[in-house]
PyMOL Python script that loads the backbone (N, CA, C, O; Angstrom):
from pymol import cmd

cmd.read_pdbstr("""\
ATOM      1  N   MET A   1       8.665  13.342  -5.764  1.00  0.00           N
ATOM      2  CA  MET A   1       8.520  12.004  -5.200  1.00  0.00           C
ATOM      3  C   MET A   1       7.231  11.949  -4.360  1.00  0.00           C
ATOM      4  O   MET A   1       6.593  10.900  -4.280  1.00  0.00           O
ATOM      5  N   ASP A   2       6.850  13.071  -3.737  1.00  0.00           N
ATOM      6  CA  ASP A   2       5.641  13.084  -2.955  1.00  0.00           C
ATOM      7  C   ASP A   2       4.406  12.888  -3.794  1.00  0.00           C
ATOM      8  O   ASP A   2       3.434  12.296  -3.325  1.00  0.00           O
ATOM      9  N   CYS A   3       4.413  13.363  -5.010  1.00  0.00           N
ATOM     10  CA  CYS A   3       3.260  13.158  -5.869  1.00  0.00           C
ATOM     11  C   CYS A   3       3.061  11.733  -6.246  1.00  0.00           C
ATOM     12  O   CYS A   3       1.933  11.240  -6.271  1.00  0.00           O
ATOM     13  N   LEU A   4       4.179  11.035  -6.551  1.00  0.00           N
ATOM     14  CA  LEU A   4       4.124   9.620  -6.808  1.00  0.00           C
ATOM     15  C   LEU A   4       3.729   8.799  -5.662  1.00  0.00           C
ATOM     16  O   LEU A   4       3.001   7.814  -5.791  1.00  0.00           O
ATOM     17  N   TRP A   5       4.233   9.221  -4.469  1.00  0.00           N
ATOM     18  CA  TRP A   5       3.874   8.493  -3.194  1.00  0.00           C
ATOM     19  C   TRP A   5       2.367   8.588  -3.051  1.00  0.00           C
ATOM     20  O   TRP A   5       1.736   7.571  -2.766  1.00  0.00           O
ATOM     21  N   GLY A   6       1.764   9.727  -3.230  1.00  0.00           N
ATOM     22  CA  GLY A   6       0.291   9.911  -3.096  1.00  0.00           C
ATOM     23  C   GLY A   6      -0.500   9.170  -4.096  1.00  0.00           C
ATOM     24  O   GLY A   6      -1.591   8.675  -3.815  1.00  0.00           O
ATOM     25  N   GLU A   7       0.070   9.087  -5.318  1.00  0.00           N
ATOM     26  CA  GLU A   7      -0.589   8.286  -6.368  1.00  0.00           C
ATOM     27  C   GLU A   7      -0.665   6.815  -6.026  1.00  0.00           C
ATOM     28  O   GLU A   7      -1.683   6.146  -6.209  1.00  0.00           O
ATOM     29  N   MET A   8       0.487   6.333  -5.507  1.00  0.00           N
ATOM     30  CA  MET A   8       0.557   4.872  -5.099  1.00  0.00           C
ATOM     31  C   MET A   8      -0.446   4.592  -3.988  1.00  0.00           C
ATOM     32  O   MET A   8      -1.210   3.626  -4.010  1.00  0.00           O
ATOM     33  N   TYR A   9      -0.397   5.472  -3.040  1.00  0.00           N
ATOM     34  CA  TYR A   9      -1.260   5.254  -1.765  1.00  0.00           C
ATOM     35  C   TYR A   9      -2.660   5.259  -2.217  1.00  0.00           C
ATOM     36  O   TYR A   9      -3.451   4.418  -1.790  1.00  0.00           O
ATOM     37  N   GLY A  10      -3.015   6.198  -3.088  1.00  0.00           N
ATOM     38  CA  GLY A  10      -4.447   6.262  -3.504  1.00  0.00           C
ATOM     39  C   GLY A  10      -4.889   5.097  -4.369  1.00  0.00           C
ATOM     40  O   GLY A  10      -6.032   4.645  -4.305  1.00  0.00           O
ATOM     41  N   SER A  11      -3.950   4.622  -5.181  1.00  0.00           N
ATOM     42  CA  SER A  11      -4.298   3.431  -6.033  1.00  0.00           C
ATOM     43  C   SER A  11      -4.444   2.161  -5.143  1.00  0.00           C
ATOM     44  O   SER A  11      -5.307   1.322  -5.405  1.00  0.00           O
ATOM     45  N   ILE A  12      -3.639   2.033  -4.144  1.00  0.00           N
ATOM     46  CA  ILE A  12      -3.809   0.894  -3.263  1.00  0.00           C
ATOM     47  C   ILE A  12      -5.127   0.905  -2.517  1.00  0.00           C
ATOM     48  O   ILE A  12      -5.804  -0.111  -2.361  1.00  0.00           O
ATOM     49  N   ASN A  13      -5.448   2.076  -2.076  1.00  0.00           N
ATOM     50  CA  ASN A  13      -6.671   2.258  -1.313  1.00  0.00           C
ATOM     51  C   ASN A  13      -7.860   2.022  -2.244  1.00  0.00           C
ATOM     52  O   ASN A  13      -8.824   1.363  -1.856  1.00  0.00           O
ATOM     53  N   ALA A  14      -7.804   2.531  -3.419  1.00  0.00           N
ATOM     54  CA  ALA A  14      -8.928   2.280  -4.389  1.00  0.00           C
ATOM     55  C   ALA A  14      -9.111   0.878  -4.683  1.00  0.00           C
ATOM     56  O   ALA A  14     -10.244   0.398  -4.715  1.00  0.00           O
ATOM     57  N   CYS A  15      -8.071   0.185  -4.902  1.00  0.00           N
ATOM     58  CA  CYS A  15      -8.147  -1.293  -5.196  1.00  0.00           C
ATOM     59  C   CYS A  15      -8.729  -2.034  -4.048  1.00  0.00           C
ATOM     60  O   CYS A  15      -9.509  -2.970  -4.230  1.00  0.00           O
ATOM     61  N   GLN A  16      -8.337  -1.602  -2.781  1.00  0.00           N
ATOM     62  CA  GLN A  16      -8.844  -2.319  -1.611  1.00  0.00           C
ATOM     63  C   GLN A  16     -10.371  -2.055  -1.510  1.00  0.00           C
ATOM     64  O   GLN A  16     -11.145  -2.998  -1.349  1.00  0.00           O
ATOM     65  N   TRP A  17     -10.795  -0.795  -1.603  1.00  0.00           N
ATOM     66  CA  TRP A  17     -12.207  -0.530  -1.428  1.00  0.00           C
ATOM     67  C   TRP A  17     -13.064  -1.012  -2.582  1.00  0.00           C
ATOM     68  O   TRP A  17     -14.267  -1.200  -2.406  1.00  0.00           O
ATOM     69  N   ASP A  18     -12.472  -1.224  -3.785  1.00  0.00           N
ATOM     70  CA  ASP A  18     -13.188  -1.847  -4.912  1.00  0.00           C
ATOM     71  C   ASP A  18     -13.289  -3.351  -4.752  1.00  0.00           C
ATOM     72  O   ASP A  18     -14.048  -4.014  -5.459  1.00  0.00           O
ATOM     73  N   GLY A  19     -12.511  -3.888  -3.806  1.00  0.00           N
ATOM     74  CA  GLY A  19     -12.556  -5.356  -3.639  1.00  0.00           C
ATOM     75  C   GLY A  19     -11.629  -6.138  -4.493  1.00  0.00           C
ATOM     76  O   GLY A  19     -11.661  -7.369  -4.500  1.00  0.00           O
ATOM     77  N   ARG A  20     -10.757  -5.403  -5.254  1.00  0.00           N
ATOM     78  CA  ARG A  20      -9.816  -6.065  -6.154  1.00  0.00           C
ATOM     79  C   ARG A  20      -8.663  -6.746  -5.369  1.00  0.00           C
ATOM     80  O   ARG A  20      -8.079  -7.731  -5.821  1.00  0.00           O
ATOM     81  N   ILE A  21      -8.372  -6.206  -4.227  1.00  0.00           N
ATOM     82  CA  ILE A  21      -7.348  -6.805  -3.309  1.00  0.00           C
ATOM     83  C   ILE A  21      -7.876  -6.775  -1.880  1.00  0.00           C
ATOM     84  O   ILE A  21      -8.716  -5.946  -1.532  1.00  0.00           O
ATOM     85  N   THR A  22      -7.379  -7.676  -1.075  1.00  0.00           N
ATOM     86  CA  THR A  22      -7.799  -7.714   0.299  1.00  0.00           C
ATOM     87  C   THR A  22      -7.017  -6.704   1.182  1.00  0.00           C
ATOM     88  O   THR A  22      -5.991  -6.151   0.787  1.00  0.00           O
ATOM     89  N   LYS A  23      -7.572  -6.501   2.403  1.00  0.00           N
ATOM     90  CA  LYS A  23      -6.895  -5.624   3.296  1.00  0.00           C
ATOM     91  C   LYS A  23      -5.470  -5.982   3.590  1.00  0.00           C
ATOM     92  O   LYS A  23      -4.578  -5.136   3.664  1.00  0.00           O
ATOM     93  N   GLU A  24      -5.288  -7.283   3.759  1.00  0.00           N
ATOM     94  CA  GLU A  24      -3.948  -7.796   4.016  1.00  0.00           C
ATOM     95  C   GLU A  24      -2.982  -7.587   2.838  1.00  0.00           C
ATOM     96  O   GLU A  24      -1.791  -7.342   3.030  1.00  0.00           O
ATOM     97  N   GLN A  25      -3.516  -7.687   1.638  1.00  0.00           N
ATOM     98  CA  GLN A  25      -2.606  -7.398   0.432  1.00  0.00           C
ATOM     99  C   GLN A  25      -2.312  -5.897   0.371  1.00  0.00           C
ATOM    100  O   GLN A  25      -1.183  -5.495   0.087  1.00  0.00           O
ATOM    101  N   ALA A  26      -3.294  -5.097   0.629  1.00  0.00           N
ATOM    102  CA  ALA A  26      -3.102  -3.643   0.671  1.00  0.00           C
ATOM    103  C   ALA A  26      -2.082  -3.244   1.728  1.00  0.00           C
ATOM    104  O   ALA A  26      -1.160  -2.474   1.455  1.00  0.00           O
ATOM    105  N   ASP A  27      -2.253  -3.773   2.941  1.00  0.00           N
ATOM    106  CA  ASP A  27      -1.300  -3.505   3.976  1.00  0.00           C
ATOM    107  C   ASP A  27       0.153  -3.905   3.660  1.00  0.00           C
ATOM    108  O   ASP A  27       1.116  -3.202   3.968  1.00  0.00           O
ATOM    109  N   HIS A  28       0.239  -5.075   3.029  1.00  0.00           N
ATOM    110  CA  HIS A  28       1.568  -5.524   2.597  1.00  0.00           C
ATOM    111  C   HIS A  28       2.205  -4.577   1.560  1.00  0.00           C
ATOM    112  O   HIS A  28       3.389  -4.249   1.634  1.00  0.00           O
ATOM    113  N   MET A  29       1.377  -4.153   0.599  1.00  0.00           N
ATOM    114  CA  MET A  29       1.957  -3.289  -0.417  1.00  0.00           C
ATOM    115  C   MET A  29       2.295  -1.920   0.150  1.00  0.00           C
ATOM    116  O   MET A  29       3.319  -1.355  -0.234  1.00  0.00           O
ATOM    117  N   ARG A  30       1.469  -1.342   1.067  1.00  0.00           N
ATOM    118  CA  ARG A  30       1.768  -0.101   1.654  1.00  0.00           C
ATOM    119  C   ARG A  30       3.119  -0.235   2.429  1.00  0.00           C
ATOM    120  O   ARG A  30       3.975   0.640   2.298  1.00  0.00           O
ATOM    121  N   THR A  31       3.314  -1.304   3.221  1.00  0.00           N
ATOM    122  CA  THR A  31       4.464  -1.509   3.960  1.00  0.00           C
ATOM    123  C   THR A  31       5.690  -1.631   3.050  1.00  0.00           C
ATOM    124  O   THR A  31       6.722  -1.014   3.315  1.00  0.00           O
ATOM    125  N   LYS A  32       5.581  -2.422   1.981  1.00  0.00           N
ATOM    126  CA  LYS A  32       6.736  -2.691   1.166  1.00  0.00           C
ATOM    127  C   LYS A  32       7.067  -1.543   0.241  1.00  0.00           C
ATOM    128  O   LYS A  32       8.250  -1.262   0.053  1.00  0.00           O
ATOM    129  N   TYR A  33       6.111  -0.865  -0.343  1.00  0.00           N
ATOM    130  CA  TYR A  33       6.368   0.090  -1.353  1.00  0.00           C
ATOM    131  C   TYR A  33       6.284   1.576  -0.817  1.00  0.00           C
ATOM    132  O   TYR A  33       6.827   2.474  -1.461  1.00  0.00           O
ATOM    133  N   LEU A  34       5.651   1.823   0.280  1.00  0.00           N
ATOM    134  CA  LEU A  34       5.516   3.211   0.765  1.00  0.00           C
ATOM    135  C   LEU A  34       6.177   3.512   2.078  1.00  0.00           C
ATOM    136  O   LEU A  34       6.673   4.620   2.285  1.00  0.00           O
ATOM    137  N   PHE A  35       6.193   2.560   2.959  1.00  0.00           N
ATOM    138  CA  PHE A  35       6.743   2.814   4.274  1.00  0.00           C
ATOM    139  C   PHE A  35       8.069   2.098   4.563  1.00  0.00           C
ATOM    140  O   PHE A  35       8.611   2.188   5.665  1.00  0.00           O
ATOM    141  N   GLY A  36       8.590   1.369   3.527  1.00  0.00           N
ATOM    142  CA  GLY A  36       9.846   0.666   3.731  1.00  0.00           C
ATOM    143  C   GLY A  36       9.443  -0.763   4.132  1.00  0.00           C
ATOM    144  O   GLY A  36       8.388  -0.979   4.728  1.00  0.00           O
ATOM    145  N   ASP A  37      10.286  -1.710   3.801  1.00  0.00           N
ATOM    146  CA  ASP A  37       9.967  -3.116   4.057  1.00  0.00           C
ATOM    147  C   ASP A  37      10.451  -3.449   5.499  1.00  0.00           C
ATOM    148  O   ASP A  37      11.550  -3.976   5.671  1.00  0.00           O
ATOM    149  N   THR A  38       9.670  -3.155   6.475  1.00  0.00           N
ATOM    150  CA  THR A  38      10.048  -3.357   7.873  1.00  0.00           C
ATOM    151  C   THR A  38       9.244  -4.473   8.541  1.00  0.00           C
ATOM    152  O   THR A  38       9.268  -4.644   9.760  1.00  0.00           O
ATOM    153  N   GLU A  39       8.520  -5.238   7.685  1.00  0.00           N
ATOM    154  CA  GLU A  39       7.704  -6.356   8.318  1.00  0.00           C
ATOM    155  C   GLU A  39       8.506  -7.278   9.171  1.00  0.00           C
ATOM    156  O   GLU A  39       7.947  -7.816  10.127  1.00  0.00           O
ATOM    157  N   GLU A  40       9.774  -7.514   8.917  1.00  0.00           N
ATOM    158  CA  GLU A  40      10.576  -8.441   9.646  1.00  0.00           C
ATOM    159  C   GLU A  40      10.809  -7.841  11.070  1.00  0.00           C
ATOM    160  O   GLU A  40      11.072  -8.579  12.019  1.00  0.00           O
ATOM    161  N   ASP A  41      10.713  -6.541  11.194  1.00  0.00           N
ATOM    162  CA  ASP A  41      10.884  -5.865  12.529  1.00  0.00           C
ATOM    163  C   ASP A  41       9.688  -6.030  13.397  1.00  0.00           C
ATOM    164  O   ASP A  41       9.791  -5.872  14.614  1.00  0.00           O
ATOM    165  N   LEU A  42       8.549  -6.343  12.828  1.00  0.00           N
ATOM    166  CA  LEU A  42       7.346  -6.441  13.616  1.00  0.00           C
ATOM    167  C   LEU A  42       7.239  -7.673  14.448  1.00  0.00           C
ATOM    168  O   LEU A  42       6.249  -7.853  15.158  1.00  0.00           O
TER     169      LEU A  42
END
""", "prot")
cmd.dss("prot")
cmd.show_as("cartoon", "prot")
cmd.util.cbc("prot")
cmd.orient("prot")
């Protein structure tokens, strides 16, 4: 699972730095798919 986590994290970062997604979109995807959906707790 750790390998897949790293792949997802890297893909999100690459898309953000390539300009394909915004920082806000990247942050949302990291929160939802990598760190658990805890946005409602913020």
